[in-house]
C-alpha positions as CSV (number, residue, x, y, z in Angstrom):
1,A,-12.6,-3.5,128.6
2,A,-11.2,-6.0,131.0
3,F,-11.6,-9.7,131.6
4,R,-14.0,-10.7,134.3
5,P,-12.8,-13.0,137.1
6,G,-13.0,-16.6,136.0
7,S,-13.5,-15.5,132.4
8,S,-12.0,-16.7,129.2
9,L,-8.3,-16.0,130.0
10,C,-7.6,-19.7,130.0
11,R,-9.0,-19.8,126.4
12,V,-6.6,-17.0,125.5
13,D,-3.8,-19.1,126.8
14,S,-4.9,-21.9,124.5
15,F,-5.3,-19.6,121.5
16,A,-1.7,-18.2,122.0
17,D,-0.4,-21.8,122.3
18,L,-2.2,-22.8,119.0
19,L,-0.6,-19.9,117.2
20,R,2.9,-20.9,118.5
21,R,2.4,-24.5,117.4
22,H,0.9,-23.8,114.0
23,P,2.8,-21.1,112.1
24,R,0.3,-21.0,109.2
25,L,-2.7,-20.4,111.5
26,L,-4.3,-17.0,111.6
27,L,-6.7,-15.7,114.3
28,R,-9.4,-13.1,114.0
29,V,-11.1,-11.5,117.1
30,D,-14.6,-10.1,116.5
31,A,-15.7,-8.0,119.5
32,H,-19.2,-6.8,120.2
33,A,-20.7,-4.3,122.6
34,G,-24.2,-5.8,122.9
35,A,-27.5,-5.1,121.4
36,R,-28.6,-2.8,124.3
37,A,-25.4,-0.6,124.1
38,P,-26.0,3.1,123.4
39,P,-25.0,3.9,119.8
40,H,-22.4,6.5,120.8
41,F,-20.8,4.0,123.1
42,A,-21.0,0.7,121.2
43,G,-18.3,1.2,118.5
44,G,-15.6,2.4,120.9
45,F,-16.4,-0.3,123.5
46,S,-16.2,-3.1,121.0
47,L,-12.8,-1.8,119.8
48,E,-11.6,-1.7,123.4
49,R,-12.8,-5.3,123.9
50,A,-10.9,-6.4,120.8
51,R,-7.8,-4.7,122.0
52,A,-8.1,-6.3,125.5
53,V,-8.1,-9.7,123.8
54,G,-5.2,-8.6,121.6
55,E,-3.2,-7.4,124.6
56,A,-3.8,-10.7,126.4
57,L,-2.6,-12.6,123.3
58,L,0.5,-10.4,123.0
59,Q,1.3,-10.9,126.7
60,R,1.2,-14.6,126.1
61,G,3.7,-14.4,123.2
62,A,1.3,-14.5,120.2
63,D,2.6,-13.3,116.9
64,M,0.4,-10.3,116.3
65,E,1.2,-10.3,112.6
66,R,-1.2,-13.3,112.4
67,V,-3.9,-11.8,114.6
68,S,-6.6,-9.3,113.4
69,L,-8.8,-7.4,115.8
70,H,-12.2,-6.1,114.8
71,G,-15.0,-4.1,116.6
72,W,-18.5,-4.5,115.4
73,G,-20.2,-2.1,117.8
74,K,-23.8,-3.5,118.2
75,R,-24.5,-4.2,114.5
76,V,-23.9,-8.0,114.8
77,A,-25.4,-8.2,118.3
78,E,-28.7,-6.7,117.0
79,R,-28.9,-9.2,114.2
80,A,-28.0,-12.1,116.5
81,L,-30.7,-10.9,118.9
82,W,-33.3,-10.9,116.1
83,A,-32.2,-14.4,115.1
84,S,-32.0,-16.0,118.5
85,G,-33.8,-13.8,121.0
86,C,-30.6,-13.9,123.2
87,Y,-29.5,-10.8,125.1
88,E,-26.0,-12.2,126.0
89,S,-24.3,-10.5,123.0
90,R,-21.6,-8.6,124.8
91,R,-18.5,-10.6,123.9
92,A,-15.5,-11.3,121.8
93,E,-15.6,-14.2,119.3
94,V,-12.5,-15.9,117.9
95,Y,-12.2,-17.4,114.5
96,F,-9.2,-19.3,113.1
97,E,-8.1,-19.4,109.5
98,L,-5.9,-22.1,108.1
99,D,-5.1,-22.4,104.4
100,G,-8.0,-20.1,103.5
101,V,-10.6,-22.0,105.5
102,E,-12.2,-20.2,108.5
103,L,-13.0,-22.3,111.5
104,P,-15.6,-22.3,112.9
105,A,-17.8,-21.1,110.2
106,R,-19.1,-17.6,110.9
107,P,-22.8,-17.5,112.0
108,A,-25.4,-16.2,109.6
109,H,-26.1,-13.1,111.7
110,Y,-22.8,-11.6,110.4
111,E,-24.3,-11.4,106.9
112,G,-25.6,-7.9,106.1
113,A,-24.0,-6.4,109.3
114,G,-21.6,-4.3,107.2
115,V,-17.9,-4.0,107.7
116,A,-16.2,-4.2,111.1
117,E,-13.8,-1.4,112.3
118,R,-10.3,-2.8,112.5
119,T,-7.9,-1.9,115.3
120,Y,-4.2,-2.4,115.8
121,L,-2.2,-2.7,119.0
122,E,1.1,-1.5,117.7
123,R,-0.1,1.6,115.9
124,C,-3.2,2.3,118.1
125,R,-5.2,3.4,115.1
126,T,-8.4,2.1,113.5
127,R,-9.4,1.5,109.9
128,E,-12.8,1.1,108.3
129,D,-11.5,-0.6,105.1
130,D,-11.4,-4.1,106.6
131,A,-13.2,-5.3,103.5
132,T,-10.1,-4.6,101.4
133,E,-7.5,-5.9,103.9
134,G,-7.2,-9.2,105.8
135,P,-4.6,-10.5,108.2
136,R,-1.0,-9.5,107.4
137,G,-2.3,-6.9,105.0
138,Q,-3.5,-9.6,102.5
139,P,-6.7,-8.9,100.5
140,A,-9.8,-10.1,102.3
141,R,-11.8,-12.9,100.8
């Protein structure tokens, strides 16, 4: 996955800057393949999208110990499509956590979508036990 010209790279710059200025801030990337993605393609593509955002953050000096990367395949996109009728579900979303509070609040279409597959830049491996491990290896809420 690559960033499109004129895409959100300026936002990634801002995210990396926020992480540098606020040492207690955590960042979570939730990447999606889109509701129309073929099932055999969706999981891997969403993980690639999450890694692309992670690589961009790393290149900008972000502390990757405070960043978690997650691929949802098309599970959330299908629920969002049902809720809103919108087909523009191929994307990565960013959520911040500060002192146990997630900002912005995660939309309702994440509920019931299951557990995201987590990916790591430094080890290039995935884990399906995201429900038991949060950023920095802390237990998830």
